[in-house]
A tleap script that builds the chain and sets N, CA, C and O, in Angstrom:
source leaprc.protein.ff14SB
mol = sequence {
  NMET LEU ASP THR VAL VAL ASN LYS LEU ARG
  SER TYR ARG LYS TYR GLN GLU THR TYR ARG
  GLU LEU SER ARG LEU SER THR ARG GLU LEU
  ALA ASP LEU GLY ILE SER ARG GLY GLU ILE
  SER ASN VAL ALA ARG LYS ALA THR CLEU
}
set mol.1.N position { -19.518 -14.909 -7.302 }
set mol.1.CA position { -18.715 -15.205 -6.176 }
set mol.1.C position { -17.251 -15.237 -6.548 }
set mol.1.O position { -16.429 -14.623 -5.868 }
set mol.2.N position { -16.918 -15.918 -7.580 }
set mol.2.CA position { -15.448 -16.068 -8.066 }
set mol.2.C position { -14.968 -14.656 -8.307 }
set mol.2.O position { -13.810 -14.364 -8.006 }
set mol.3.N position { -15.757 -13.797 -8.812 }
set mol.3.CA position { -15.290 -12.392 -9.116 }
set mol.3.C position { -14.897 -11.741 -7.820 }
set mol.3.O position { -13.906 -11.012 -7.781 }
set mol.4.N position { -15.615 -11.969 -6.783 }
set mol.4.CA position { -15.304 -11.353 -5.488 }
set mol.4.C position { -13.980 -11.848 -4.942 }
set mol.4.O position { -13.190 -11.052 -4.433 }
set mol.5.N position { -13.727 -13.093 -5.030 }
set mol.5.CA position { -12.539 -13.642 -4.550 }
set mol.5.C position { -11.376 -13.124 -5.400 }
set mol.5.O position { -10.350 -12.766 -4.822 }
set mol.6.N position { -11.467 -13.057 -6.752 }
set mol.6.CA position { -10.442 -12.607 -7.605 }
set mol.6.C position { -10.124 -11.086 -7.288 }
set mol.6.O position { -8.962 -10.685 -7.230 }
set mol.7.N position { -11.191 -10.282 -7.090 }
set mol.7.CA position { -11.034 -8.871 -6.796 }
set mol.7.C position { -10.328 -8.737 -5.421 }
set mol.7.O position { -9.473 -7.859 -5.307 }
set mol.8.N position { -10.618 -9.540 -4.369 }
set mol.8.CA position { -10.026 -9.442 -3.125 }
set mol.8.C position { -8.479 -9.806 -3.256 }
set mol.8.O position { -7.616 -9.171 -2.649 }
set mol.9.N position { -8.219 -10.804 -4.037 }
set mol.9.CA position { -6.774 -11.237 -4.308 }
set mol.9.C position { -6.057 -10.111 -4.955 }
set mol.9.O position { -4.915 -9.817 -4.604 }
set mol.10.N position { -6.709 -9.453 -5.917 }
set mol.10.CA position { -5.990 -8.403 -6.640 }
set mol.10.C position { -5.743 -7.171 -5.679 }
set mol.10.O position { -4.706 -6.511 -5.734 }
set mol.11.N position { -6.674 -6.935 -4.878 }
set mol.11.CA position { -6.527 -5.769 -3.911 }
set mol.11.C position { -5.433 -6.135 -2.948 }
set mol.11.O position { -4.593 -5.282 -2.660 }
set mol.12.N position { -5.381 -7.352 -2.424 }
set mol.12.CA position { -4.345 -7.682 -1.460 }
set mol.12.C position { -2.950 -7.567 -2.073 }
set mol.12.O position { -2.003 -7.074 -1.461 }
set mol.13.N position { -2.876 -8.059 -3.341 }
set mol.13.CA position { -1.601 -8.015 -4.058 }
set mol.13.C position { -1.175 -6.535 -4.250 }
set mol.13.O position { -0.018 -6.165 -4.053 }
set mol.14.N position { -2.147 -5.732 -4.636 }
set mol.14.CA position { -1.797 -4.300 -4.707 }
set mol.14.C position { -1.373 -3.687 -3.438 }
set mol.14.O position { -0.454 -2.867 -3.421 }
set mol.15.N position { -1.996 -4.045 -2.385 }
set mol.15.CA position { -1.670 -3.593 -1.106 }
set mol.15.C position { -0.177 -3.965 -0.729 }
set mol.15.O position { 0.607 -3.123 -0.291 }
set mol.16.N position { 0.137 -5.229 -0.924 }
set mol.16.CA position { 1.427 -5.757 -0.604 }
set mol.16.C position { 2.526 -5.011 -1.426 }
set mol.16.O position { 3.553 -4.601 -0.886 }
set mol.17.N position { 2.271 -4.859 -2.710 }
set mol.17.CA position { 3.185 -4.142 -3.596 }
set mol.17.C position { 3.415 -2.684 -3.114 }
set mol.17.O position { 4.554 -2.237 -2.980 }
set mol.18.N position { 2.319 -1.970 -2.863 }
set mol.18.CA position { 2.517 -0.541 -2.456 }
set mol.18.C position { 3.147 -0.472 -1.027 }
set mol.18.O position { 3.944 0.433 -0.779 }
set mol.19.N position { 2.825 -1.366 -0.114 }
set mol.19.CA position { 3.416 -1.402 1.216 }
set mol.19.C position { 4.892 -1.658 1.018 }
set mol.19.O position { 5.694 -0.931 1.605 }
set mol.20.N position { 5.340 -2.705 0.180 }
set mol.20.CA position { 6.723 -2.966 -0.052 }
set mol.20.C position { 7.484 -1.786 -0.608 }
set mol.20.O position { 8.592 -1.480 -0.169 }
set mol.21.N position { 6.878 -1.127 -1.578 }
set mol.21.CA position { 7.576 -0.065 -2.306 }
set mol.21.C position { 7.776 1.107 -1.312 }
set mol.21.O position { 8.860 1.683 -1.229 }
set mol.22.N position { 6.735 1.432 -0.584 }
set mol.22.CA position { 6.860 2.559 0.446 }
set mol.22.C position { 7.827 2.275 1.562 }
set mol.22.O position { 8.514 3.178 2.039 }
set mol.23.N position { 7.896 0.914 2.025 }
set mol.23.CA position { 8.765 0.616 2.979 }
set mol.23.C position { 10.262 0.731 2.607 }
set mol.23.O position { 11.135 0.930 3.452 }
set mol.24.N position { 10.496 0.594 1.292 }
set mol.24.CA position { 11.832 0.681 0.854 }
set mol.24.C position { 12.442 2.103 0.807 }
set mol.24.O position { 13.656 2.291 0.739 }
set mol.25.N position { 11.516 3.094 0.848 }
set mol.25.CA position { 11.876 4.452 0.840 }
set mol.25.C position { 12.565 4.872 2.127 }
set mol.25.O position { 12.285 4.282 3.171 }
set mol.26.N position { 13.433 5.840 2.108 }
set mol.26.CA position { 13.986 6.346 3.321 }
set mol.26.C position { 13.002 7.235 4.035 }
set mol.26.O position { 12.008 7.614 3.416 }
set mol.27.N position { 13.196 7.604 5.297 }
set mol.27.CA position { 12.381 8.370 6.066 }
set mol.27.C position { 12.267 9.793 5.426 }
set mol.27.O position { 11.203 10.412 5.403 }
set mol.28.N position { 13.408 10.252 4.924 }
set mol.28.CA position { 13.390 11.567 4.187 }
set mol.28.C position { 12.555 11.563 2.897 }
set mol.28.O position { 11.882 12.534 2.551 }
set mol.29.N position { 12.636 10.431 2.216 }
set mol.29.CA position { 11.841 10.318 0.961 }
set mol.29.C position { 10.278 10.279 1.246 }
set mol.29.O position { 9.446 10.833 0.528 }
set mol.30.N position { 10.008 9.583 2.334 }
set mol.30.CA position { 8.585 9.514 2.729 }
set mol.30.C position { 8.104 10.874 3.117 }
set mol.30.O position { 7.021 11.292 2.709 }
set mol.31.N position { 8.961 11.643 3.971 }
set mol.31.CA position { 8.559 12.961 4.434 }
set mol.31.C position { 8.305 13.826 3.191 }
set mol.31.O position { 7.353 14.606 3.180 }
set mol.32.N position { 9.115 13.708 2.167 }
set mol.32.CA position { 8.869 14.490 0.935 }
set mol.32.C position { 7.590 14.235 0.348 }
set mol.32.O position { 7.002 15.119 -0.276 }
set mol.33.N position { 7.104 13.053 0.509 }
set mol.33.CA position { 5.701 12.683 -0.075 }
set mol.33.C position { 4.680 12.970 1.006 }
set mol.33.O position { 3.493 12.775 0.744 }
set mol.34.N position { 5.039 13.414 2.190 }
set mol.34.CA position { 4.037 13.717 3.221 }
set mol.34.C position { 3.512 12.541 3.938 }
set mol.34.O position { 2.386 12.541 4.435 }
set mol.35.N position { 4.389 11.451 3.998 }
set mol.35.CA position { 3.965 10.203 4.651 }
set mol.35.C position { 5.034 9.921 5.721 }
set mol.35.O position { 6.241 10.055 5.519 }
set mol.36.N position { 4.476 9.518 6.882 }
set mol.36.CA position { 5.361 9.130 7.982 }
set mol.36.C position { 5.417 7.561 7.896 }
set mol.36.O position { 4.570 6.931 7.262 }
set mol.37.N position { 6.440 6.974 8.553 }
set mol.37.CA position { 6.553 5.496 8.425 }
set mol.37.C position { 5.327 4.780 9.054 }
set mol.37.O position { 4.963 3.687 8.623 }
set mol.38.N position { 4.705 5.398 10.062 }
set mol.38.CA position { 3.597 4.827 10.692 }
set mol.38.C position { 2.336 4.836 9.861 }
set mol.38.O position { 1.359 4.163 10.192 }
set mol.39.N position { 2.354 5.594 8.787 }
set mol.39.CA position { 1.232 5.714 7.856 }
set mol.39.C position { 1.240 4.811 6.655 }
set mol.39.O position { 0.271 4.740 5.900 }
set mol.40.N position { 2.297 4.153 6.495 }
set mol.40.CA position { 2.460 3.320 5.279 }
set mol.40.C position { 1.384 2.340 5.125 }
set mol.40.O position { 0.890 2.202 4.006 }
set mol.41.N position { 0.961 1.643 6.106 }
set mol.41.CA position { -0.143 0.610 6.073 }
set mol.41.C position { -1.454 1.277 5.611 }
set mol.41.O position { -2.166 0.732 4.768 }
set mol.42.N position { -1.761 2.445 6.164 }
set mol.42.CA position { -2.978 3.159 5.824 }
set mol.42.C position { -3.017 3.634 4.368 }
set mol.42.O position { -4.036 3.535 3.685 }
set mol.43.N position { -1.853 4.162 3.915 }
set mol.43.CA position { -1.657 4.712 2.561 }
set mol.43.C position { -1.770 3.511 1.584 }
set mol.43.O position { -2.383 3.652 0.527 }
set mol.44.N position { -1.189 2.332 1.919 }
set mol.44.CA position { -1.210 1.182 1.014 }
set mol.44.C position { -2.674 0.685 1.017 }
set mol.44.O position { -3.171 0.288 -0.037 }
set mol.45.N position { -3.297 0.693 2.037 }
set mol.45.CA position { -4.725 0.276 2.099 }
set mol.45.C position { -5.645 1.145 1.208 }
set mol.45.O position { -6.516 0.667 0.481 }
set mol.46.N position { -5.384 2.414 1.324 }
set mol.46.CA position { -6.140 3.330 0.507 }
set mol.46.C position { -5.873 3.261 -1.003 }
set mol.46.O position { -6.725 3.611 -1.820 }
set mol.47.N position { -4.699 2.812 -1.336 }
set mol.47.CA position { -4.239 2.552 -2.719 }
set mol.47.C position { -5.099 1.440 -3.360 }
set mol.47.O position { -5.258 1.399 -4.580 }
set mol.48.N position { -5.626 0.577 -2.557 }
set mol.48.CA position { -6.393 -0.585 -3.155 }
set mol.48.C position { -7.794 -0.235 -3.324 }
set mol.48.O position { -8.525 -1.057 -3.875 }
set mol.49.N position { -8.303 0.962 -2.891 }
set mol.49.CA position { -9.709 1.251 -3.077 }
set mol.49.C position { -10.022 1.770 -4.459 }
set mol.49.O position { -11.179 2.059 -4.763 }
savepdb mol mol.pdb
quit
């Protein structure tokens, strides 16, 4: 059970870090990566899988 909690915390931190980094990029930089601003949350969520 403790492993599950630890893994969820790690995933959440990874999500936050990815979301924060992508949010800092300009719209142009995101477009170069093929990401729109509205997709940042989904991309960050996928990064935790």
